[in-house]
KOLVOBA-231469 format. One line per field, with one value per residue (C-alpha): residue number from 1; x, y, z. Coordinates in pm, whole numbers, plus 50000, padded with zeros to 5 digits. Example, Ala and Ser with C-alpha at 12.3 -4.5 7.8 and 13.67 -1.06 7.14 Angstrom:
n	c(1, 2)
xx	c(51230, 51367)
yy	c(49550, 49894)
zz	c(50780, 50714)
***
This chain:
n	c(1, 2, 3, 4, 5, 6, 7, 8, 9, 10, 11, 12, 13, 14, 15, 16, 17, 18, 19, 20, 21, 22, 23, 24, 25, 26, 27, 28, 29, 30, 31, 32, 33, 34, 35, 36, 37, 38, 39, 40, 41, 42, 43, 44, 45, 46, 47, 48, 49, 50, 51, 52, 53, 54, 55, 56, 57, 58, 59, 60, 61, 62, 63, 64, 65, 66, 67, 68, 69, 70, 71, 72, 73, 74, 75, 76, 77, 78, 79, 80, 81, 82, 83, 84, 85, 86, 87, 88, 89, 90, 91, 92, 93, 94, 95, 96, 97, 98, 99, 100, 101, 102, 103, 104, 105, 106, 107, 108, 109, 110, 111, 112, 113, 114, 115, 116, 117, 118, 119, 120, 121, 122, 123, 124, 125, 126, 127, 128, 129, 130, 131, 132, 133, 134, 135, 136, 137, 138, 139, 140, 141, 142, 143, 144, 145, 146, 147, 148, 149, 150, 151, 152, 153, 154, 155, 156, 157, 158, 159, 160, 161, 162, 163, 164, 165, 166, 167, 168, 169, 170, 171, 172, 173, 174, 175, 176, 177, 178, 179, 180, 181, 182, 183, 184, 185, 186, 187, 188, 189, 190, 191, 192, 193, 194, 195, 196, 197, 198, 199, 200, 201, 202, 203, 204, 205, 206, 207, 208, 209, 210, 211, 212, 213, 214, 215, 216, 217, 218, 219, 220, 221, 222, 223, 224, 225, 226, 227, 228, 229, 230, 231, 232, 233, 234, 235, 236, 237, 238, 239, 240, 241, 242, 243, 244, 245, 246, 247, 248, 249, 250, 251, 252, 253, 254, 255, 256, 257, 258, 259, 260, 261, 262, 263, 264, 265, 266, 267, 268, 269, 270, 271, 272, 273, 274, 275, 276, 277, 278, 279, 280, 281, 282, 283, 284, 285, 286, 287, 288, 289, 290, 291, 292, 293, 294, 295, 296, 297, 298, 299, 300, 301, 302, 303, 304, 305, 306, 307, 308, 309, 310, 311, 312, 313, 314, 315, 316, 317, 318, 319, 320, 321, 322, 323, 324, 325, 326, 327, 328, 329, 330, 331, 332, 333, 334, 335, 336, 337, 338, 339, 340, 341, 342, 343, 344, 345, 346, 347, 348, 349, 350, 351, 352, 353, 354, 355, 356, 357, 358, 359, 360, 361, 362, 363, 364, 365, 366, 367, 368, 369, 370, 371, 372, 373, 374, 375, 376, 377, 378, 379, 380, 381, 382, 383, 384, 385, 386, 387, 388, 389, 390, 391, 392, 393, 394, 395, 396, 397, 398, 399, 400, 401, 402, 403, 404, 405, 406, 407)
xx	c(50000, 50285, 50443, 50108, 50079, 50448, 50389, 50091, 50297, 50585, 50343, 50172, 50507, 50627, 50298, 50311, 50681, 50604, 50323, 50547, 50828, 50602, 50448, 50794, 50888, 50553, 50606, 50956, 50827, 50556, 50741, 50884, 50550, 50358, 50612, 50562, 50183, 50223, 50458, 50228, 49925, 50094, 50217, 49885, 49694, 49339, 49148, 49337, 49011, 48877, 49192, 49207, 48983, 49190, 49510, 49374, 49267, 49616, 49781, 49535, 49597, 49972, 49947, 49741, 49952, 50308, 50301, 50641, 50698, 50337, 50367, 50502, 50171, 49984, 50188, 50129, 49758, 49731, 49935, 49708, 49401, 49560, 49637, 49276, 49152, 48954, 48816, 48751, 48957, 48857, 48495, 48434, 48593, 48818, 48724, 48905, 48733, 48773, 49039, 49249, 49176, 49089, 48776, 48622, 48268, 48002, 47666, 47363, 47030, 47031, 47164, 47217, 46976, 47105, 46827, 47007, 47329, 47149, 46986, 47328, 47466, 47166, 47236, 47606, 47521, 47290, 47552, 47830, 47619, 47577, 47955, 47998, 48128, 48022, 47956, 48008, 47987, 48256, 48189, 48511, 48479, 48432, 48675, 48387, 48325, 47964, 47944, 48317, 48409, 48285, 48277, 48246, 47910, 47844, 48059, 47846, 47797, 47778, 47553, 47793, 47738, 47361, 47390, 47598, 47341, 47060, 47267, 47349, 46985, 46870, 47137, 47016, 46661, 46802, 46982, 47326, 47588, 47771, 48060, 48052, 48395, 48244, 48058, 48358, 48584, 48337, 48320, 48698, 48738, 48930, 48685, 48868, 49028, 49380, 49297, 49315, 49575, 49515, 49575, 49419, 49089, 49261, 49298, 49656, 49849, 49847, 49466, 49453, 49658, 49414, 49129, 49301, 49316, 48952, 48850, 49007, 48839, 48490, 48530, 48643, 48365, 48076, 48163, 48369, 48698, 49002, 49293, 49620, 49884, 49648, 49849, 50163, 50009, 49787, 50044, 50192, 50505, 50594, 50618, 50877, 50751, 50953, 50839, 50921, 50892, 50751, 50743, 50378, 50108, 49779, 49552, 49367, 49687, 49830, 49550, 49656, 50008, 50180, 50156, 49777, 49771, 50091, 50338, 50282, 50466, 50413, 50462, 50555, 50457, 50584, 50644, 50959, 50875, 50939, 50698, 50690, 50452, 50400, 50235, 50079, 49896, 49736, 49643, 49541, 49817, 50078, 50165, 50366, 50513, 50710, 50809, 50969, 50917, 50627, 50840, 50973, 50644, 50340, 50516, 50664, 50927, 51072, 50790, 50950, 51286, 51192, 51347, 51022, 50830, 50611, 50324, 50341, 50049, 50274, 50489, 50199, 50339, 49998, 50035, 50344, 50103, 50006, 50110, 49784, 49487, 49566, 49257, 49333, 49567, 49652, 49855, 49978, 50094, 50336, 50348, 49974, 49866, 49564, 49424, 49112, 49100, 48933, 48834, 48820, 48611, 48724, 48849, 49181, 49100, 49097, 49440, 49666, 49409, 49405, 49786, 49805, 49507, 49697, 49927, 49650, 49519, 49636, 49534, 49402, 49250, 49163, 48955, 48914, 48609, 48737, 49035, 48932, 48827, 48734, 48407, 48371, 48082, 48299, 48574, 48326, 48196, 48539, 48752, 48500, 48630, 48572, 48489, 48401, 48436, 48283, 48422, 48383, 48384, 48052, 48144, 48201, 47850, 47792, 47718, 48086, 48181, 47898, 47941, 47850, 47518, 47331, 47059)
yy	c(50000, 50239, 50170, 50249, 50589, 50657, 50613, 50847, 51110, 51083, 51107, 51413, 51581, 51513, 51640, 51962, 52002, 51972, 52228, 52478, 52418, 52472, 52776, 52924, 52869, 53011, 53317, 53363, 53336, 53596, 53825, 54073, 54127, 54154, 54407, 54609, 54606, 54709, 54997, 55115, 55100, 55289, 55556, 55593, 55916, 55935, 55736, 55424, 55251, 55301, 55144, 54860, 54619, 54663, 54607, 54289, 54163, 54227, 54041, 53753, 53720, 53723, 53447, 53233, 53297, 53294, 52948, 52781, 52543, 52602, 52446, 52119, 52081, 52165, 51912, 51644, 51714, 51709, 51389, 51211, 51326, 51193, 50856, 50835, 50914, 51216, 51452, 51752, 51984, 52224, 52113, 52120, 52461, 52297, 51979, 51759, 51667, 51327, 51469, 51586, 51959, 52155, 52371, 52611, 52515, 52529, 52376, 52545, 52442, 52668, 52984, 53305, 53596, 53863, 54122, 54382, 54334, 54397, 54709, 54847, 54776, 54960, 55267, 55250, 55248, 55549, 55749, 55649, 55734, 56089, 56144, 55966, 55629, 55298, 55021, 54651, 54361, 54100, 53752, 53559, 53181, 52965, 52675, 52425, 52325, 52213, 51867, 51805, 51855, 51569, 51536, 51219, 51147, 51370, 51663, 51982, 52193, 52571, 52663, 52944, 52906, 52907, 53225, 53378, 53277, 53441, 53753, 53795, 53737, 54009, 54250, 54187, 54280, 54610, 54664, 54644, 54507, 54188, 53975, 53613, 53451, 53113, 53122, 53253, 52984, 52709, 52832, 52805, 52498, 52695, 52612, 52306, 52197, 52252, 52619, 52667, 52591, 52260, 52409, 52751, 52907, 53134, 53070, 53023, 53321, 53155, 53143, 53503, 53612, 53434, 53609, 53944, 53888, 53777, 54072, 54315, 54139, 54154, 54518, 54622, 54429, 54519, 54833, 55055, 55019, 55144, 54936, 55075, 54841, 54547, 54321, 54365, 54370, 54062, 53837, 53594, 53558, 53914, 53809, 53631, 53323, 53201, 52876, 52833, 52459, 52312, 52653, 52739, 52632, 52821, 52947, 52616, 52415, 52624, 52505, 52139, 52128, 51993, 51632, 51652, 51843, 51920, 52192, 52333, 52519, 52893, 53084, 53450, 53629, 53978, 54186, 54172, 54510, 54849, 54957, 55249, 55270, 55448, 55240, 55365, 55150, 55233, 54967, 55109, 55341, 55190, 55345, 55169, 55341, 55203, 55322, 55173, 54874, 54633, 54393, 54680, 54856, 54635, 54315, 54248, 53999, 53962, 53711, 53488, 53466, 53160, 53307, 53329, 53042, 52873, 52869, 53238, 53425, 53730, 53517, 53409, 53414, 53492, 53834, 53903, 54103, 54443, 54324, 54135, 54312, 54659, 54862, 55124, 55115, 55377, 55291, 55549, 55423, 55680, 55503, 55541, 55884, 55908, 55560, 55496, 55552, 55263, 55147, 54787, 54720, 54366, 54064, 53885, 53691, 54011, 54131, 53968, 54045, 54412, 54412, 54310, 54530, 54832, 54807, 54959, 55215, 55560, 55498, 55199, 55224, 54925, 54907, 54602, 54675, 54446, 54669, 55012, 55251, 55537, 55614, 55430, 55654, 55966, 55803, 55734, 56094, 56257, 56059, 56024, 55698, 55584, 55233, 55091, 54714, 54543, 54191, 53917, 53539, 53361, 53278, 53648, 53760, 53868, 54191, 54230, 54296, 54542, 54817, 55092, 55266, 55089, 55351)
zz	c(50000, 50084, 49744, 49578, 49748, 49686, 49311, 49329, 49509, 49262, 48967, 49118, 49188, 48832, 48687, 48891, 48804, 48433, 48464, 48640, 48389, 48089, 48258, 48305, 47940, 47823, 48043, 47902, 47542, 47597, 47840, 47587, 47414, 47741, 47866, 47548, 47596, 47961, 47884, 47603, 47832, 48115, 47873, 47692, 47719, 47846, 48102, 48207, 48301, 47948, 47801, 48054, 47862, 47546, 47745, 47902, 47559, 47415, 47702, 47676, 47300, 47361, 47619, 47384, 47075, 47211, 47367, 47404, 47109, 47008, 46666, 46800, 46981, 46661, 46465, 46725, 46730, 46351, 46322, 46571, 46376, 46057, 46220, 46341, 45991, 46110, 45847, 46073, 46291, 46571, 46596, 46220, 46164, 45903, 45717, 45467, 45140, 44978, 44745, 45044, 45009, 45324, 45356, 45605, 45696, 45965, 46051, 45895, 45748, 45444, 45275, 45473, 45447, 45209, 45208, 45421, 45222, 44893, 45036, 45135, 44788, 44640, 44856, 44766, 44396, 44429, 44617, 44374, 44068, 44197, 44180, 43845, 43968, 43816, 44070, 43994, 44237, 44164, 44304, 44357, 44395, 44699, 44710, 44718, 44356, 44319, 44169, 44212, 44579, 44798, 45177, 45381, 45540, 45840, 45726, 45723, 45411, 45455, 45158, 45067, 44691, 44736, 44943, 44663, 44399, 44595, 44651, 44281, 44183, 44422, 44292, 43939, 44044, 44177, 43843, 44006, 43768, 43866, 43747, 43866, 43849, 43935, 43605, 43410, 43558, 43470, 43111, 43074, 43299, 43561, 43841, 43969, 44299, 44165, 44102, 44480, 44744, 44920, 45266, 45208, 45094, 44840, 44472, 44355, 44223, 43880, 43895, 44018, 43715, 43485, 43672, 43614, 43238, 43230, 43447, 43199, 42907, 43063, 43170, 42823, 42647, 42877, 43073, 42846, 43033, 42846, 42975, 42837, 42691, 42734, 42503, 42711, 43058, 43017, 42847, 43100, 42883, 42987, 43353, 43562, 43746, 44043, 44207, 44576, 44624, 44946, 45109, 45169, 45411, 45416, 45691, 45725, 45716, 45998, 46228, 46227, 46083, 45776, 45894, 45850, 45522, 45331, 45241, 44892, 44620, 44587, 44259, 44262, 43939, 43860, 43543, 43332, 43180, 43337, 43612, 43854, 44151, 44480, 44753, 45076, 45330, 45661, 45912, 46247, 46366, 46131, 45794, 45523, 45217, 44922, 44576, 44266, 44040, 44095, 44299, 44511, 44585, 44533, 44638, 44982, 44877, 45227, 45283, 45017, 45193, 45396, 45710, 45906, 46062, 45801, 46052, 46139, 45978, 45933, 45698, 45476, 45123, 44974, 45135, 44924, 44708, 44858, 45205, 45244, 45399, 45533, 45615, 45349, 45048, 44786, 44475, 44223, 43884, 43741, 43402, 43333, 43468, 43235, 43308, 43525, 43902, 44084, 44431, 44554, 44865, 44908, 45098, 45045, 44726, 44523, 44643, 44377, 44106, 44208, 44213, 43848, 43757, 43894, 43589, 43374, 43623, 43726, 44086, 44276, 44622, 44838, 45155, 45374, 45593, 45870, 45936, 45808, 46082, 45849, 45673, 45341, 45239, 45271, 45062, 44780, 44786, 44807, 44561, 44275, 44126, 43772, 43893, 44235, 44268, 44571, 44592, 44852, 44838, 44906, 45267, 45338, 45247, 45606, 45795, 45886, 45524, 45451, 45713, 45465, 45396, 45675, 45652)
***
């Protein structure tokens, strides 16, 4: 009996020792960032009580994110799920299709309501028309390819494509112009699983370049766009293509590790011909400026170096173009001063397309409603764009992405 209790005591001591050891290492990993938050909070102007909740949130996020050897835990978790043959991660947040591709999903019984979103688009069009801007909604594709993508029994389907269909139908009733890339991709057999990254919800850069060329074609044919030097700018032979093999894992892949999904190739495409841009981005209190050739201004090539952790979201190679999703972006193209001035109100799928599209524009502005603290309505009134493109994927047809013209 004494030996039995002795084993229990030793096990308890070892368990507590391991907890304290891991706690110490976690504290050491997060200490520098927590100290920075603390110093910033103490030095902040205004009422400390008003800023306290934000400070606590920052510290809490740091503790959760900067866990000692965090990605070893993720790898171990993903590997166990793979061994068990599980097709879902994080309570069905991410699921694996029969072809091995990962998808975001959730439980629902049907398409989302889109009435309020359509009403806001209608108000946006009316306001934009008054200042001479043409409004077009651009539907980028969901990764789920109807009739091709298959889930195992029991995996929920999110009805994102059905929501998108309803949304486009309602916009048509309101006489709001739309471009549906799902339809265009089907017509040219581009709507296929290999058009997207296996471990991410984004289309590949190669697909985005094709979408750019098709976008220009449709706008010229149907909306009177004059895109300068079209033959040069839309010809892929005039671009360098650098393939970074086994270097990329997307946002879904980062949730369970490369042992559950896989590491993929990433292709960086940029012009061979002469370009000259000025880039300005604002995200919260941080401003970023760059100037020069396409790869020096519109592309953040430091993300391609491979020096950062492959799992770190700040090293996501997809965000090589335009630095991802700043709240507000302004691009000046010095080579085409007389070309159109356009605005993209968008999510991340449109970023590489807009990067290439900037080659034929005098100015390109981009707003991501999730991170923009300004007033989108005032931007539309003040800047008087030639074209305003609102563009979200089917899963992003939610209130969060339509904060404008609520009334």
